[in-house]
C-alpha positions in Angstrom: 107.3 140.1 111.0 104.0 139.9 112.2 101.2 138.9 110.8 97.8 140.6 112.1 94.1 141.7 111.2 95.2 145.3 110.3 94.6 146.1 106.8 98.3 148.0 106.1 97.2 147.7 101.9 94.1 149.5 100.1 92.8 148.2 97.2 90.6 149.5 95.3 89.2 147.9 91.2 87.2 145.8 89.7 86.5 142.4 90.8 84.9 140.3 87.6 84.7 137.2 85.9 87.4 136.2 83.0 85.2 134.1 80.5 87.6 132.4 78.3 86.2 132.2 74.6 88.2 128.7 73.6 87.0 126.5 76.1 84.1 128.1 78.1 85.8 127.9 81.3 85.1 131.1 84.1 87.4 132.6 86.6 87.8 135.1 89.1 90.2 138.1 88.0 90.3 141.5 87.6 93.5 143.5 88.0 93.5 144.8 91.4 91.2 141.9 93.0 93.8 139.3 92.0 96.6 141.6 93.3 94.4 141.5 96.3 93.8 138.0 96.4 97.6 137.4 96.3 98.2 139.6 99.2 95.6 138.3 101.5 96.9 134.9 101.3 100.1 135.6 101.3 100.6 137.9 104.3 97.0 139.3 105.0 96.1 142.9 105.5 94.3 143.6 102.7 90.9 146.1 102.5 90.1 145.5 99.0 87.0 148.0 97.7 85.2 146.7 94.3 81.3 147.1 93.4 79.1 143.9 91.3 75.5 143.4 90.3 72.7 140.8 91.6 73.3 139.0 88.4 74.1 135.4 88.1 77.2 136.4 87.9 77.7 138.5 90.4 76.3 135.6 92.3 78.6 134.0 91.2 81.3 136.0 92.6 79.8 136.5 95.8 79.6 132.3 96.7 83.5 132.2 95.3 84.3 134.9 97.4 82.8 133.0 100.5 84.1 129.8 99.6 87.8 131.0 99.0 87.1 132.9 102.6 88.0 135.7 101.2 87.1 138.8 103.3 83.9 141.1 101.7 82.6 143.2 103.8 83.9 146.5 101.3 82.5 144.9 98.1 79.4 146.8 97.3 76.5 145.5 95.4 74.8 147.9 92.4 70.8 147.0 92.1 71.1 148.2 88.3 74.1 147.6 86.9 75.5 144.2 85.2 78.2 142.5 86.8 81.7 143.2 84.8 82.6 139.8 82.8 85.7 140.2 80.2 86.3 138.2 77.2 89.5 136.5 77.1 91.2 135.0 73.7 94.2 133.6 73.2 96.7 134.2 69.6 98.4 131.7 68.4 101.5 133.0 70.8 99.3 132.4 73.8 99.3 136.0 74.5 95.5 136.6 75.8 93.5 139.3 74.2 90.5 141.1 76.1 87.4 142.3 75.0 86.1 144.6 78.4 82.7 146.3 78.8 81.5 149.7 79.6 78.6 151.1 81.6 79.2 147.8 83.9 79.3 148.0 88.1 82.6 148.2 88.5 82.7 151.6 87.0 80.0 153.2 89.7 82.2 152.3 92.8 80.9 155.0 95.7 83.0 156.2 98.4 83.3 153.7 101.4 82.7 154.5 104.9 85.9 154.1 106.0 87.3 157.0 108.7 90.1 159.6 108.7 92.0 157.2 111.1 91.8 154.1 109.1 92.7 155.7 105.9 95.7 157.1 107.6 96.8 153.5 108.8 97.1 152.5 105.3 100.9 152.3 104.3 100.2 151.0 100.6 97.1 152.2 98.3 97.3 150.2 94.8 95.5 151.7 91.8 95.8 151.2 87.9 94.2 152.5 85.2 90.9 150.6 85.1 88.9 152.1 87.8 89.3 155.4 86.0 87.7 154.5 82.6 84.0 155.2 84.3 83.3 158.5 85.7 82.3 157.7 89.0 84.5 155.2 89.9 87.2 157.3 88.9 86.3 159.9 91.2 86.3 157.7 94.2 89.9 156.9 93.5 91.2 159.6 92.9 89.8 161.0 96.1 90.7 158.2 98.1 94.3 159.0 96.5 94.1 162.4 97.7 93.5 161.2 100.9 96.3 158.5 101.2 99.4 159.2 103.6 100.6 155.7 102.4 102.7 154.7 99.4 100.8 155.2 96.4 101.4 151.9 94.3 100.4 152.1 90.3 100.3 149.2 88.0 99.4 150.7 85.0 97.6 147.6 83.5 96.9 149.7 80.3 93.8 148.3 78.0 93.9 149.1 74.1 91.6 151.4 73.5 90.3 152.2 77.2 93.2 155.1 78.5 93.6 158.3 78.1 96.6 160.7 77.9 95.2 162.3 81.1 94.5 159.2 82.6 98.0 158.1 81.7 99.9 161.4 82.9 96.9 161.8 86.1 98.5 157.9 87.4 101.9 158.7 86.6 102.2 162.4 88.5 100.2 160.7 91.8 101.8 157.4 92.0 105.2 156.9 94.1 106.0 153.2 92.6 105.2 152.2 89.1 105.1 148.9 88.1 104.6 148.5 83.9 105.3 146.1 81.8 107.5 146.6 78.2 104.6 147.9 75.8 103.6 150.6 78.7 106.6 151.5 78.5 106.3 152.2 74.8 103.3 153.8 74.9 104.7 156.1 77.7 107.2 157.1 76.2 105.9 157.9 72.5 103.3 160.1 74.6 106.1 161.9 76.2 108.7 161.7 73.7 111.4 159.8 75.5 114.3 157.8 73.9 117.1 155.5 74.6 117.4 152.3 76.3 115.2 150.9 78.7 117.4 152.4 81.5 117.2 155.7 79.8 113.5 155.5 79.2 112.7 154.7 83.2 115.6 157.5 84.1 113.1 160.0 81.9 109.9 159.0 83.4 111.5 158.8 86.9 113.0 162.7 86.2 110.1 164.1 84.9 107.1 162.4 87.4 109.4 162.4 90.2 108.7 158.6 90.6 111.2 157.3 93.3 110.8 153.2 92.4 109.8 152.1 89.1 110.0 148.1 87.9 109.9 147.1 84.5 108.8 143.9 83.7 109.8 142.6 80.2 107.8 139.1 79.5 111.0 136.0 78.6 113.4 138.8 79.2 112.6 139.4 83.0 112.3 142.2 84.5 114.6 145.7 85.7 113.8 147.3 89.3 114.8 151.3 89.4 115.2 152.4 93.3 117.2 154.2 95.6 119.4 155.6 92.3 120.3 151.9 91.1 119.0 149.3 88.6 118.7 145.6 89.3 117.7 143.4 86.5 116.3 139.5 87.1 115.9 136.8 83.9 112.8 135.2 84.0 112.1 131.9 86.1 112.2 128.8 84.0 109.2 126.2 83.9 106.4 125.4 81.2 103.8 128.5 80.7 100.5 127.3 80.2 98.4 130.4 80.8 99.9 134.2 81.7 96.7 135.8 82.3 97.2 137.6 85.9 101.1 137.1 86.3 101.8 140.5 86.9 99.3 141.2 89.4 100.9 138.0 91.2 104.2 139.9 90.4 102.9 143.2 91.9 101.8 141.6 94.9 105.4 140.2 95.8 106.9 143.6 95.1 104.6 145.2 97.5 105.4 142.3 99.9 109.0 143.5 99.8 108.3 147.4 100.0 106.1 146.2 103.4 109.3 143.4 104.6 111.9 145.9 104.4 113.5 143.0 101.2 116.2 144.1 99.4 115.4 145.2 95.5 117.2 141.8 94.5 115.2 139.8 97.6 111.8 141.0 96.1 112.9 140.5 92.3 114.0 137.4 93.4 110.7 136.4 95.0 108.5 138.3 92.2 109.7 136.5 89.2 109.7 132.9 90.9 106.0 133.6 92.0 104.6 135.1 88.6 106.3 131.8 86.7 103.9 129.7 89.4 101.0 131.6 88.1 102.0 130.7 84.5 101.4 127.2 85.1 98.2 127.6 86.5 94.9 128.1 84.4 93.5 131.4 84.6 94.6 134.4 87.3 94.0 132.8 90.5 95.1 129.3 92.4 91.7 127.4 93.1 93.2 125.8 96.1 94.9 128.0 99.3 97.2 124.8 99.5 99.2 126.9 96.7 100.3 129.6 98.9 101.7 127.5 101.4 105.5 127.1 100.0 105.6 130.7 99.4 104.4 131.7 102.8 107.4 129.8 104.6 109.3 131.5 102.4 108.1 134.9 103.1 108.8 134.0 106.7 112.2 132.6 106.0 113.0 136.2 103.9 111.8 138.1 106.3 113.7 136.6 109.5 116.6 137.1 108.3 116.4 140.6 107.8 
């Protein structure tokens, strides 16, 4: 395994503040940023594209990025639009609900100064639906996807009243690897009239949209991974659940690590499930200290050295 500064993964997306309504606490967030942050600290080689405002929230994010030593050379500053902030409120089952604003800086992401050679070097381009809510950011994302020669990894990340059938269908048609949760599976199947068991529904998606790999997360029921015409299932890891925000983003980061390192589906699911379980044991989507990643980096090196 070789750790280099050459970016293999491109991540256009939102970077924001999650504000917990009940406690008033605020944390760095954004599905794509969470993913990029984990990947940066686990194996490196990530270029993250985002956009924030000049307001206090944007200044706080900038300060946190510098403090955490996260590369920010492709983060844009919008002189007019406010930084995206999301209110997080949990129900009695500790499940988070999100209040998501519109007309914010992240929806105006501009095409970055990336050369054709640099675009060609990315092995993975990670995307979801959140950048597709804004017309400008949607245009930028879709241009990037059209220019990419690498694997298009889609973590759908549907949010209530934000997605459209067109956004869902576009994302499914262009991706090479799809990661969804059980609620998103139901939405897709309702939209395209798929039925049957979970395995049968996944096969309907694979066949209609010609997606080689699909991973389904099922909360307390674990995960199901379709790749190379086979299914692999993994039970959920044990441990106390404190906060589930961002666990799916951590899971996706591990799926991409598995792709880059050439791990088997079994190895990938084991690592992803354990890591996502660890994220559920902290407050907020991201650990506050880089030491959190040390045992996971050691595990990656051990697993990759045996392949």
